[in-house]
C-alpha positions in Angstrom: -77.1 202.2 -99.7 -75.2 201.1 -96.5 -76.8 202.2 -93.1 -74.7 203.1 -90.3 -74.6 200.8 -87.2 -76.8 203.1 -85.3 -79.3 203.4 -88.1 -79.5 199.5 -88.4 -80.0 199.2 -84.6 -82.9 201.8 -84.8 -84.5 200.1 -87.8 -84.5 196.6 -86.1 -85.7 198.2 -82.9 -88.5 199.9 -84.8 -89.5 196.7 -86.7 -89.5 194.6 -83.6 -91.7 197.2 -81.8 -94.2 197.2 -84.7 -94.3 193.5 -84.8 -95.0 193.3 -81.0 -97.7 196.0 -81.2 -99.3 194.2 -84.2 -99.3 190.9 -82.4 -100.7 192.4 -79.2 -103.5 194.2 -81.3 -104.2 190.8 -83.0 -104.7 189.0 -79.8 -106.9 191.6 -78.2 -109.0 191.8 -81.4 -109.4 188.0 -81.6 -110.4 187.7 -77.9 -112.9 190.6 -78.0 -114.4 189.3 -81.3 -114.7 185.8 -79.9 -116.4 187.2 -76.7 -118.8 189.4 -78.5 -120.0 186.6 -80.8 -120.3 184.2 -77.9 -122.5 186.8 -76.0 -124.6 187.4 -79.1 -125.1 183.8 -79.9 -126.2 183.1 -76.3 -128.6 185.9 -76.3 -130.0 184.8 -79.8 -130.4 181.2 -78.6 -132.3 182.4 -75.6 -134.7 184.5 -77.7 -135.2 181.6 -80.1 -136.0 179.1 -77.4 -138.4 181.6 -75.7 -140.3 182.3 -78.9 -140.4 178.7 -80.0 -142.2 178.0 -76.8 -144.8 180.5 -77.7 -145.8 178.9 -81.1 -147.1 175.5 -82.3 -146.9 174.3 -85.9 -149.6 172.0 -87.0 -149.3 171.0 -90.7 -148.9 174.1 -92.6 -150.4 176.4 -90.0 -148.7 178.4 -87.2 -150.6 178.7 -84.0 -149.7 181.2 -81.3 -150.2 180.3 -77.6 -151.0 183.8 -76.6 -152.9 185.3 -79.6 -153.8 188.4 -77.8 -150.1 189.3 -77.3 -149.6 189.1 -81.1 -152.6 191.2 -81.8 -151.3 194.2 -79.9 -150.5 197.3 -81.7 -146.7 197.1 -81.3 -146.7 193.9 -83.4 -148.9 195.2 -86.2 -146.6 197.7 -87.7 -142.7 198.0 -87.9 -140.9 200.0 -85.5 -138.9 203.1 -86.5 -135.2 202.5 -86.3 -133.3 204.1 -83.4 
């Protein structure tokens, strides 16, 4: 089936537009994904460093620096989601 000149130009224009939109979406997706993972990693590393400073491992036992904090009610049962 032969396309007219006008139809070929429209087809090429549509394919080029689709490729540009897909490329722009991919760039935005990669940048946002990288930023989100960097932010989450930084927050998790902060929390790990903070909590590692609160415990001491001696042999096979774990000792808490502030035992009273860990005996509070909020640490005795799991929280409900949400």
